[in-house]
PyMOL CGO cylinders between C-alpha atoms (Angstrom):
from pymol import cmd
from pymol.cgo import CYLINDER

trace = [
    CYLINDER, -44.26, -82.49, 51.37, -43.31, -82.49, 55.06, 0.3, 1, 1, 1, 1, 1, 1,
    CYLINDER, -43.31, -82.49, 55.06, -44.91, -80.04, 57.43, 0.3, 1, 1, 1, 1, 1, 1,
    CYLINDER, -44.91, -80.04, 57.43, -42.61, -77.55, 59.12, 0.3, 1, 1, 1, 1, 1, 1,
    CYLINDER, -42.61, -77.55, 59.12, -43.15, -78.19, 62.87, 0.3, 1, 1, 1, 1, 1, 1,
    CYLINDER, -43.15, -78.19, 62.87, -42.13, -74.64, 63.81, 0.3, 1, 1, 1, 1, 1, 1,
    CYLINDER, -42.13, -74.64, 63.81, -44.53, -73.13, 61.27, 0.3, 1, 1, 1, 1, 1, 1,
    CYLINDER, -44.53, -73.13, 61.27, -47.30, -75.45, 62.40, 0.3, 1, 1, 1, 1, 1, 1,
    CYLINDER, -47.30, -75.45, 62.40, -46.70, -74.53, 66.06, 0.3, 1, 1, 1, 1, 1, 1,
    CYLINDER, -46.70, -74.53, 66.06, -46.74, -70.81, 65.15, 0.3, 1, 1, 1, 1, 1, 1,
    CYLINDER, -46.74, -70.81, 65.15, -50.03, -71.18, 63.24, 0.3, 1, 1, 1, 1, 1, 1,
    CYLINDER, -50.03, -71.18, 63.24, -51.52, -73.10, 66.18, 0.3, 1, 1, 1, 1, 1, 1,
    CYLINDER, -51.52, -73.10, 66.18, -50.55, -70.20, 68.47, 0.3, 1, 1, 1, 1, 1, 1,
    CYLINDER, -50.55, -70.20, 68.47, -52.19, -67.68, 66.10, 0.3, 1, 1, 1, 1, 1, 1,
    CYLINDER, -52.19, -67.68, 66.10, -55.44, -69.67, 66.08, 0.3, 1, 1, 1, 1, 1, 1,
    CYLINDER, -55.44, -69.67, 66.08, -55.23, -69.79, 69.89, 0.3, 1, 1, 1, 1, 1, 1,
    CYLINDER, -55.23, -69.79, 69.89, -54.95, -66.00, 70.00, 0.3, 1, 1, 1, 1, 1, 1,
    CYLINDER, -54.95, -66.00, 70.00, -58.10, -65.73, 67.86, 0.3, 1, 1, 1, 1, 1, 1,
    CYLINDER, -58.10, -65.73, 67.86, -59.99, -68.20, 70.08, 0.3, 1, 1, 1, 1, 1, 1,
    CYLINDER, -59.99, -68.20, 70.08, -58.89, -66.30, 73.20, 0.3, 1, 1, 1, 1, 1, 1,
    CYLINDER, -58.89, -66.30, 73.20, -59.70, -62.87, 71.73, 0.3, 1, 1, 1, 1, 1, 1,
    CYLINDER, -59.70, -62.87, 71.73, -56.17, -61.52, 72.17, 0.3, 1, 1, 1, 1, 1, 1,
    CYLINDER, -56.17, -61.52, 72.17, -56.81, -58.58, 69.88, 0.3, 1, 1, 1, 1, 1, 1,
    CYLINDER, -56.81, -58.58, 69.88, -53.59, -56.66, 70.48, 0.3, 1, 1, 1, 1, 1, 1,
    CYLINDER, -53.59, -56.66, 70.48, -51.29, -59.65, 69.94, 0.3, 1, 1, 1, 1, 1, 1,
    CYLINDER, -51.29, -59.65, 69.94, -53.13, -60.58, 66.74, 0.3, 1, 1, 1, 1, 1, 1,
    CYLINDER, -53.13, -60.58, 66.74, -53.07, -56.94, 65.58, 0.3, 1, 1, 1, 1, 1, 1,
    CYLINDER, -53.07, -56.94, 65.58, -49.28, -56.95, 66.00, 0.3, 1, 1, 1, 1, 1, 1,
    CYLINDER, -49.28, -56.95, 66.00, -48.87, -60.19, 64.03, 0.3, 1, 1, 1, 1, 1, 1,
    CYLINDER, -48.87, -60.19, 64.03, -51.21, -59.04, 61.25, 0.3, 1, 1, 1, 1, 1, 1,
    CYLINDER, -51.21, -59.04, 61.25, -49.36, -55.73, 61.14, 0.3, 1, 1, 1, 1, 1, 1,
    CYLINDER, -49.36, -55.73, 61.14, -46.09, -57.68, 60.79, 0.3, 1, 1, 1, 1, 1, 1,
    CYLINDER, -46.09, -57.68, 60.79, -47.44, -59.64, 57.83, 0.3, 1, 1, 1, 1, 1, 1,
    CYLINDER, -47.44, -59.64, 57.83, -49.51, -62.54, 59.19, 0.3, 1, 1, 1, 1, 1, 1,
    CYLINDER, -49.51, -62.54, 59.19, -52.10, -63.33, 56.50, 0.3, 1, 1, 1, 1, 1, 1,
    CYLINDER, -52.10, -63.33, 56.50, -55.39, -62.01, 57.88, 0.3, 1, 1, 1, 1, 1, 1,
    CYLINDER, -55.39, -62.01, 57.88, -57.27, -64.88, 56.17, 0.3, 1, 1, 1, 1, 1, 1,
    CYLINDER, -57.27, -64.88, 56.17, -55.01, -67.60, 57.59, 0.3, 1, 1, 1, 1, 1, 1,
    CYLINDER, -55.01, -67.60, 57.59, -57.06, -70.82, 57.85, 0.3, 1, 1, 1, 1, 1, 1,
    CYLINDER, -57.06, -70.82, 57.85, -56.53, -74.07, 59.73, 0.3, 1, 1, 1, 1, 1, 1,
    CYLINDER, -56.53, -74.07, 59.73, -56.92, -77.61, 58.42, 0.3, 1, 1, 1, 1, 1, 1,
    CYLINDER, -56.92, -77.61, 58.42, -60.73, -77.31, 58.72, 0.3, 1, 1, 1, 1, 1, 1,
    CYLINDER, -60.73, -77.31, 58.72, -60.86, -74.06, 56.78, 0.3, 1, 1, 1, 1, 1, 1,
    CYLINDER, -60.86, -74.06, 56.78, -61.58, -72.01, 59.90, 0.3, 1, 1, 1, 1, 1, 1,
    CYLINDER, -61.58, -72.01, 59.90, -60.01, -68.56, 59.59, 0.3, 1, 1, 1, 1, 1, 1,
    CYLINDER, -60.01, -68.56, 59.59, -58.83, -66.34, 62.42, 0.3, 1, 1, 1, 1, 1, 1,
    CYLINDER, -58.83, -66.34, 62.42, -62.07, -64.40, 61.93, 0.3, 1, 1, 1, 1, 1, 1,
    CYLINDER, -62.07, -64.40, 61.93, -64.20, -67.56, 62.17, 0.3, 1, 1, 1, 1, 1, 1,
    CYLINDER, -64.20, -67.56, 62.17, -62.55, -68.55, 65.44, 0.3, 1, 1, 1, 1, 1, 1,
    CYLINDER, -62.55, -68.55, 65.44, -62.79, -65.06, 66.95, 0.3, 1, 1, 1, 1, 1, 1,
    CYLINDER, -62.79, -65.06, 66.95, -66.45, -64.84, 65.91, 0.3, 1, 1, 1, 1, 1, 1,
    CYLINDER, -66.45, -64.84, 65.91, -67.39, -68.30, 67.17, 0.3, 1, 1, 1, 1, 1, 1,
    CYLINDER, -67.39, -68.30, 67.17, -65.77, -67.69, 70.53, 0.3, 1, 1, 1, 1, 1, 1,
    CYLINDER, -65.77, -67.69, 70.53, -67.52, -64.33, 70.97, 0.3, 1, 1, 1, 1, 1, 1,
    CYLINDER, -67.52, -64.33, 70.97, -64.70, -61.80, 70.65, 0.3, 1, 1, 1, 1, 1, 1,
    CYLINDER, -64.70, -61.80, 70.65, -66.30, -58.75, 69.01, 0.3, 1, 1, 1, 1, 1, 1,
    CYLINDER, -66.30, -58.75, 69.01, -63.25, -56.50, 69.43, 0.3, 1, 1, 1, 1, 1, 1,
    CYLINDER, -63.25, -56.50, 69.43, -61.01, -59.08, 67.75, 0.3, 1, 1, 1, 1, 1, 1,
    CYLINDER, -61.01, -59.08, 67.75, -63.60, -59.52, 64.99, 0.3, 1, 1, 1, 1, 1, 1,
    CYLINDER, -63.60, -59.52, 64.99, -63.69, -55.75, 64.36, 0.3, 1, 1, 1, 1, 1, 1,
    CYLINDER, -63.69, -55.75, 64.36, -59.88, -55.59, 64.21, 0.3, 1, 1, 1, 1, 1, 1,
    CYLINDER, -59.88, -55.59, 64.21, -59.66, -58.50, 61.75, 0.3, 1, 1, 1, 1, 1, 1,
    CYLINDER, -59.66, -58.50, 61.75, -62.44, -57.02, 59.58, 0.3, 1, 1, 1, 1, 1, 1,
    CYLINDER, -62.44, -57.02, 59.58, -60.76, -53.61, 59.44, 0.3, 1, 1, 1, 1, 1, 1,
    CYLINDER, -60.76, -53.61, 59.44, -57.49, -55.41, 58.61, 0.3, 1, 1, 1, 1, 1, 1,
    CYLINDER, -57.49, -55.41, 58.61, -59.12, -56.92, 55.53, 0.3, 1, 1, 1, 1, 1, 1,
    CYLINDER, -59.12, -56.92, 55.53, -60.42, -60.31, 56.67, 0.3, 1, 1, 1, 1, 1, 1,
    CYLINDER, -60.42, -60.31, 56.67, -62.95, -61.88, 54.30, 0.3, 1, 1, 1, 1, 1, 1,
    CYLINDER, -62.95, -61.88, 54.30, -66.19, -61.64, 56.32, 0.3, 1, 1, 1, 1, 1, 1,
    CYLINDER, -66.19, -61.64, 56.32, -67.99, -64.20, 54.14, 0.3, 1, 1, 1, 1, 1, 1,
    CYLINDER, -67.99, -64.20, 54.14, -65.25, -66.82, 53.83, 0.3, 1, 1, 1, 1, 1, 1,
    CYLINDER, -65.25, -66.82, 53.83, -66.79, -70.18, 54.66, 0.3, 1, 1, 1, 1, 1, 1,
    CYLINDER, -66.79, -70.18, 54.66, -64.94, -73.04, 56.30, 0.3, 1, 1, 1, 1, 1, 1,
    CYLINDER, -64.94, -73.04, 56.30, -64.74, -76.54, 54.83, 0.3, 1, 1, 1, 1, 1, 1,
    CYLINDER, -64.74, -76.54, 54.83, -68.27, -77.29, 56.10, 0.3, 1, 1, 1, 1, 1, 1,
    CYLINDER, -68.27, -77.29, 56.10, -69.74, -74.22, 54.39, 0.3, 1, 1, 1, 1, 1, 1,
    CYLINDER, -69.74, -74.22, 54.39, -70.16, -72.22, 57.62, 0.3, 1, 1, 1, 1, 1, 1,
    CYLINDER, -70.16, -72.22, 57.62, -69.45, -68.49, 57.70, 0.3, 1, 1, 1, 1, 1, 1,
    CYLINDER, -69.45, -68.49, 57.70, -68.30, -66.43, 60.68, 0.3, 1, 1, 1, 1, 1, 1,
    CYLINDER, -68.30, -66.43, 60.68, -71.73, -64.74, 60.78, 0.3, 1, 1, 1, 1, 1, 1,
    CYLINDER, -71.73, -64.74, 60.78, -73.59, -68.05, 60.91, 0.3, 1, 1, 1, 1, 1, 1,
    CYLINDER, -73.59, -68.05, 60.91, -71.27, -69.23, 63.68, 0.3, 1, 1, 1, 1, 1, 1,
    CYLINDER, -71.27, -69.23, 63.68, -71.91, -66.07, 65.70, 0.3, 1, 1, 1, 1, 1, 1,
    CYLINDER, -71.91, -66.07, 65.70, -75.68, -66.46, 65.20, 0.3, 1, 1, 1, 1, 1, 1,
    CYLINDER, -75.68, -66.46, 65.20, -75.50, -70.09, 66.33, 0.3, 1, 1, 1, 1, 1, 1,
    CYLINDER, -75.50, -70.09, 66.33, -73.61, -69.03, 69.48, 0.3, 1, 1, 1, 1, 1, 1,
    CYLINDER, -73.61, -69.03, 69.48, -76.02, -66.09, 70.04, 0.3, 1, 1, 1, 1, 1, 1,
    CYLINDER, -76.02, -66.09, 70.04, -73.12, -63.61, 70.10, 0.3, 1, 1, 1, 1, 1, 1,
    CYLINDER, -73.12, -63.61, 70.10, -74.99, -60.33, 69.50, 0.3, 1, 1, 1, 1, 1, 1,
    CYLINDER, -74.99, -60.33, 69.50, -71.94, -58.04, 69.59, 0.3, 1, 1, 1, 1, 1, 1,
    CYLINDER, -71.94, -58.04, 69.59, -70.11, -60.26, 67.10, 0.3, 1, 1, 1, 1, 1, 1,
    CYLINDER, -70.11, -60.26, 67.10, -73.14, -60.45, 64.79, 0.3, 1, 1, 1, 1, 1, 1,
    CYLINDER, -73.14, -60.45, 64.79, -73.36, -56.65, 64.85, 0.3, 1, 1, 1, 1, 1, 1,
    CYLINDER, -73.36, -56.65, 64.85, -69.60, -56.26, 64.16, 0.3, 1, 1, 1, 1, 1, 1,
    CYLINDER, -69.60, -56.26, 64.16, -69.80, -58.66, 61.20, 0.3, 1, 1, 1, 1, 1, 1,
    CYLINDER, -69.80, -58.66, 61.20, -72.88, -56.96, 59.75, 0.3, 1, 1, 1, 1, 1, 1,
    CYLINDER, -72.88, -56.96, 59.75, -71.18, -53.57, 60.17, 0.3, 1, 1, 1, 1, 1, 1,
    CYLINDER, -71.18, -53.57, 60.17, -68.23, -55.09, 58.31, 0.3, 1, 1, 1, 1, 1, 1,
    CYLINDER, -68.23, -55.09, 58.31, -70.44, -56.06, 55.37, 0.3, 1, 1, 1, 1, 1, 1,
    CYLINDER, -70.44, -56.06, 55.37, -71.12, -59.74, 56.10, 0.3, 1, 1, 1, 1, 1, 1,
    CYLINDER, -71.12, -59.74, 56.10, -73.84, -61.32, 53.95, 0.3, 1, 1, 1, 1, 1, 1,
    CYLINDER, -73.84, -61.32, 53.95, -76.56, -63.00, 56.05, 0.3, 1, 1, 1, 1, 1, 1,
    CYLINDER, -76.56, -63.00, 56.05, -77.30, -65.32, 53.11, 0.3, 1, 1, 1, 1, 1, 1,
    CYLINDER, -77.30, -65.32, 53.11, -73.74, -66.60, 52.56, 0.3, 1, 1, 1, 1, 1, 1,
    CYLINDER, -73.74, -66.60, 52.56, -72.84, -70.17, 53.50, 0.3, 1, 1, 1, 1, 1, 1,
    CYLINDER, -72.84, -70.17, 53.50, -74.91, -73.21, 54.33, 0.3, 1, 1, 1, 1, 1, 1,
    CYLINDER, -74.91, -73.21, 54.33, -76.73, -73.00, 56.52, 0.3, 1, 1, 1, 1, 1, 1,
    CYLINDER, -76.73, -73.00, 56.52, -76.66, -69.25, 56.17, 0.3, 1, 1, 1, 1, 1, 1,
    CYLINDER, -76.66, -69.25, 56.17, -76.82, -66.90, 59.14, 0.3, 1, 1, 1, 1, 1, 1,
    CYLINDER, -76.82, -66.90, 59.14, -80.38, -66.02, 58.16, 0.3, 1, 1, 1, 1, 1, 1,
    CYLINDER, -80.38, -66.02, 58.16, -81.37, -69.71, 58.02, 0.3, 1, 1, 1, 1, 1, 1,
    CYLINDER, -81.37, -69.71, 58.02, -79.69, -70.28, 61.39, 0.3, 1, 1, 1, 1, 1, 1,
    CYLINDER, -79.69, -70.28, 61.39, -81.53, -67.33, 62.94, 0.3, 1, 1, 1, 1, 1, 1,
    CYLINDER, -81.53, -67.33, 62.94, -84.83, -68.63, 61.58, 0.3, 1, 1, 1, 1, 1, 1,
    CYLINDER, -84.83, -68.63, 61.58, -84.08, -72.15, 62.82, 0.3, 1, 1, 1, 1, 1, 1,
    CYLINDER, -84.08, -72.15, 62.82, -83.55, -70.84, 66.36, 0.3, 1, 1, 1, 1, 1, 1,
    CYLINDER, -83.55, -70.84, 66.36, -86.31, -68.19, 66.09, 0.3, 1, 1, 1, 1, 1, 1,
    CYLINDER, -86.31, -68.19, 66.09, -83.86, -65.41, 66.95, 0.3, 1, 1, 1, 1, 1, 1,
    CYLINDER, -83.86, -65.41, 66.95, -86.06, -62.42, 66.18, 0.3, 1, 1, 1, 1, 1, 1,
    CYLINDER, -86.06, -62.42, 66.18, -83.36, -59.84, 66.96, 0.3, 1, 1, 1, 1, 1, 1,
    CYLINDER, -83.36, -59.84, 66.96, -80.98, -61.26, 64.35, 0.3, 1, 1, 1, 1, 1, 1,
    CYLINDER, -80.98, -61.26, 64.35, -83.77, -61.76, 61.81, 0.3, 1, 1, 1, 1, 1, 1,
    CYLINDER, -83.77, -61.76, 61.81, -84.67, -58.08, 62.22, 0.3, 1, 1, 1, 1, 1, 1,
    CYLINDER, -84.67, -58.08, 62.22, -81.02, -57.02, 61.85, 0.3, 1, 1, 1, 1, 1, 1,
    CYLINDER, -81.02, -57.02, 61.85, -80.71, -59.07, 58.66, 0.3, 1, 1, 1, 1, 1, 1,
    CYLINDER, -80.71, -59.07, 58.66, -83.86, -57.46, 57.25, 0.3, 1, 1, 1, 1, 1, 1,
    CYLINDER, -83.86, -57.46, 57.25, -82.40, -54.02, 58.02, 0.3, 1, 1, 1, 1, 1, 1,
    CYLINDER, -82.40, -54.02, 58.02, -79.14, -54.95, 56.27, 0.3, 1, 1, 1, 1, 1, 1,
    CYLINDER, -79.14, -54.95, 56.27, -81.15, -55.95, 53.17, 0.3, 1, 1, 1, 1, 1, 1,
    CYLINDER, -81.15, -55.95, 53.17, -82.43, -52.41, 52.67, 0.3, 1, 1, 1, 1, 1, 1,
]
cmd.load_cgo(trace, "trace")
């Protein structure tokens, strides 16, 4: 099956919006029917890219639009683990508030926080357990 170059270019632009944290443009596309869990060839969703690049507002918008907060990419990484790895506190908080599981994925966000001795995140994960 041949790839549609226009569709591929459009998807590439959408992933670019997520990386750049262009919340309002993404909100408009999602509102017009863009699948909120759209993933690239590596399994990275819009949420994963927004989280990894530190865009808490975009993360919150995608979560409230129905993005799967625990969807792992092809390497088993979740948006929460990516945000922990990048030490993006506001994104970690937004994902936890959105119901993200600190034990999803491999390595999980909890394992990543322990690996880097990030006490703040470890404490937040303990609070989300109760």
